[in-house]
C-alpha positions as CSV (number, residue, x, y, z in Angstrom):
1,M,-11.6,3.2,8.0
2,Q,-14.4,2.1,5.2
3,I,-13.0,5.3,3.0
4,A,-9.2,3.6,3.1
5,I,-10.6,-0.2,1.5
6,D,-13.3,1.6,-0.8
7,K,-10.6,3.7,-3.0
8,F,-7.3,1.0,-2.5
9,R,-10.5,-1.8,-4.3
10,D,-11.1,1.7,-7.0
11,N,-7.5,2.4,-7.2
12,I,-7.0,-1.8,-8.1
13,A,-10.2,-1.5,-10.2
14,H,-8.3,0.3,-11.9
15,V,-5.2,-2.1,-12.6
16,K,-7.5,-4.3,-13.4
17,N,-8.5,-2.1,-16.9
18,L,-5.0,-1.9,-17.9
19,A,-5.3,-6.1,-17.8
20,T,-8.3,-6.1,-20.2
21,I,-6.9,-3.6,-22.2
22,H,-3.1,-5.7,-22.8
23,T,-5.6,-8.8,-22.8
24,G,-7.6,-6.7,-26.3
25,L,-4.9,-5.5,-27.7
26,T,-3.1,-9.0,-27.9
27,S,-5.7,-10.6,-29.8
28,M,-5.9,-7.8,-31.9
29,T,-1.8,-7.0,-33.0
30,T,1.0,-9.4,-34.3
31,S,3.3,-11.3,-32.4
32,A,5.8,-8.5,-33.2
33,L,4.4,-5.8,-32.0
34,D,5.4,-5.5,-27.8
35,L,3.1,-5.5,-25.1
36,S,5.1,-6.0,-22.3
37,D,5.2,-2.4,-20.3
38,I,1.2,-3.0,-19.7
39,L,2.2,-5.7,-18.0
40,R,5.0,-3.6,-15.9
41,A,2.9,-1.5,-15.2
42,E,-0.2,-2.5,-14.0
43,I,2.8,-4.0,-11.3
44,V,3.6,-0.4,-10.7
45,L,0.1,1.2,-10.0
46,A,-0.8,-2.0,-8.0
47,V,2.2,-1.3,-5.3
48,S,1.3,2.0,-5.8
49,A,-2.5,1.4,-5.0
50,F,-1.8,-1.3,-1.6
51,D,1.1,1.7,-0.8
52,T,-1.4,4.1,-0.6
53,F,-4.2,1.6,1.8
54,I,-1.9,1.9,4.6
55,H,-0.4,5.3,4.2
56,D,-5.3,5.7,4.3
57,L,-4.9,3.7,7.0
58,A,-2.9,4.8,9.4
59,R,-3.6,7.7,8.8
60,I,-7.1,7.7,9.2
61,G,-6.8,5.6,12.0
62,L,-4.9,8.2,13.9
63,L,-8.1,10.6,13.9
64,E,-10.1,8.2,14.9
65,I,-7.9,7.4,17.9
66,L,-7.7,11.4,18.5
67,Q,-12.2,11.3,18.4
68,G,-11.8,8.8,20.9
69,Q,-13.7,6.5,18.5
70,R,-10.4,3.8,18.4
71,P,-8.1,2.7,21.8
72,E,-4.9,4.2,22.4
73,T,-1.8,2.5,21.4
74,P,2.0,2.5,23.3
75,A,2.6,3.7,19.2
76,Y,0.2,6.3,19.0
77,L,0.8,8.0,22.5
78,R,4.9,8.8,21.1
79,F,3.9,10.2,18.2
80,Q,5.3,13.2,17.9
81,V,4.3,16.6,17.1
82,S,5.1,20.5,16.9
83,M,5.5,22.4,19.7
84,E,3.6,24.7,16.7
85,T,0.6,22.1,16.7
86,V,0.1,22.3,20.5
87,I,-0.2,25.7,20.4
88,F,-2.2,25.7,17.5
89,C,-4.8,23.5,19.6
90,R,-4.7,25.7,22.6
91,S,-6.0,28.6,20.4
92,H,-8.4,26.8,18.5
93,P,-10.8,23.9,21.1
94,T,-13.2,22.5,18.5
95,M,-12.4,18.3,17.4
96,Q,-13.2,19.7,14.1
97,E,-10.5,21.6,14.1
98,W,-7.9,19.4,15.4
99,H,-9.1,16.8,13.0
100,D,-8.4,19.3,10.0
101,R,-5.1,19.9,11.8
102,F,-3.3,16.6,13.0
103,D,-5.0,15.1,9.2
104,N,-2.5,17.9,7.4
105,L,0.5,17.0,9.9
106,I,-0.2,13.1,9.2
107,R,-0.4,13.7,5.5
108,E,3.4,15.8,6.1
109,K,4.9,13.3,8.3
110,H,4.4,9.7,6.6
111,S,4.2,11.9,2.4
112,W,8.4,10.9,2.4
113,Q,7.8,7.6,2.9
114,S,6.8,3.9,1.6
115,F,5.3,1.4,3.1
116,Q,5.7,-1.2,1.0
117,H,8.4,-3.6,2.4
118,P,6.6,-5.7,5.6
119,D,8.1,-4.6,8.6
120,K,6.9,-0.8,7.3
121,I,3.6,-1.6,6.8
122,A,3.6,-2.9,10.3
123,E,5.6,0.0,11.6
124,A,2.9,2.4,10.0
125,L,0.0,0.3,11.5
126,R,1.3,0.1,15.2
127,L,0.1,3.0,15.5
128,I,-3.2,2.2,15.3
129,S,-3.5,-1.2,16.6
130,E,-1.2,-3.8,18.8
131,V,-1.7,-6.4,16.7
132,K,0.7,-8.2,15.5
133,L,0.0,-7.7,11.7
134,W,2.2,-10.3,10.0
135,D,1.2,-13.4,12.3
136,E,-2.5,-12.6,11.9
137,V,-2.2,-11.8,8.7
138,A,-0.6,-15.1,7.8
139,N,-3.4,-17.0,10.0
140,Q,-6.2,-15.6,8.2
141,L,-4.9,-16.6,4.6
142,G,-4.0,-20.0,5.8
143,K,0.1,-20.1,4.8
144,E,3.2,-19.4,7.4
145,T,4.3,-16.0,7.8
146,K,7.8,-16.2,6.6
147,I,6.0,-17.1,3.6
148,V,3.2,-14.2,3.4
149,K,6.4,-11.2,3.4
150,E,8.7,-13.2,1.3
151,Q,5.9,-12.9,-1.3
152,L,5.1,-9.7,-0.9
153,N,9.1,-8.9,-0.5
154,V,9.5,-10.7,-4.7
155,I,7.0,-8.2,-5.5
156,I,7.8,-5.4,-4.9
157,D,11.6,-6.0,-5.8
158,R,10.1,-6.3,-8.9
159,R,8.3,-3.4,-9.2
160,N,12.0,-1.7,-7.9
161,K,13.5,-3.2,-11.0
162,I,10.8,-1.4,-12.7
163,A,9.9,1.6,-11.5
164,H,13.7,2.5,-10.7
165,E,15.7,0.3,-13.3
166,A,13.1,0.2,-16.0
167,D,13.2,-3.4,-15.9
168,N,16.8,-4.1,-17.4
169,I,18.8,-6.7,-17.1
170,P,22.2,-5.8,-16.0
171,L,25.0,-6.4,-18.5
172,V,22.6,-7.1,-21.4
173,P,22.1,-4.1,-23.0
174,G,18.5,-3.9,-24.0
175,A,17.4,-6.8,-22.6
176,K,14.6,-7.1,-19.6
177,W,13.5,-9.5,-17.0
178,P,10.5,-11.6,-18.5
179,I,7.3,-11.0,-17.9
180,D,3.7,-12.3,-18.4
181,V,0.3,-12.8,-17.6
182,T,0.3,-15.3,-15.5
183,L,2.6,-13.5,-13.2
184,T,1.2,-9.9,-13.0
185,N,-1.8,-11.4,-12.0
186,N,-0.4,-13.6,-9.6
187,A,0.9,-10.2,-8.0
188,I,-1.7,-8.3,-8.6
189,D,-4.5,-11.1,-6.8
190,F,-2.4,-11.5,-3.9
191,I,-2.2,-8.7,-3.4
192,E,-5.7,-7.9,-2.9
193,Q,-5.8,-10.3,-1.4
194,L,-3.4,-9.0,0.8
195,A,-4.9,-5.6,1.8
196,E,-8.6,-7.4,2.0
197,T,-7.0,-9.6,5.1
198,I,-5.2,-5.7,6.9
199,Y,-8.2,-4.5,6.0
200,Q,-10.1,-7.0,7.9
201,V,-7.2,-7.3,11.1
202,V,-6.3,-3.9,11.5
203,A,-9.9,-1.9,10.4
């Protein structure tokens, strides 16, 4: 599990490097130069780091259960594998071979899924933990469950506007939704805090 949080911390550090670049360029250029797309890139990359983190937690947790290092969960027991995988395991008896096979299988099954919205995150992590994720996370953060989910949803919605709609305001040619350093930093700080708390809850 440590690998998952270490990778997230490294990815979020790269996002913060962009913030430093934005600050430096802002101090050296005139206000006529629009640097706001750097801020938009920060939000997209921060959400990407978080999504990757949830993927890694679920995958590593499933492999730890397979190896007897974590207790089985009902969702784990319902995790579907192909008969091809069953045949492979019968003919390759070592745990390392099983580990590698299931590692690839989990990556394939989850590769098309996005673990960004609260319900999808809870669904992914139910594979490895029976904790009531959002209630526990909210408790750790000292907030109401509904508020934590809403904060995340607002960030994900903005990320989607940036990634899928170029952050354009509909019916206003050439206009983009406003963004500033405070909004961006608050989003990144929340994502970082959320990831660290989820790790504490399920690791």
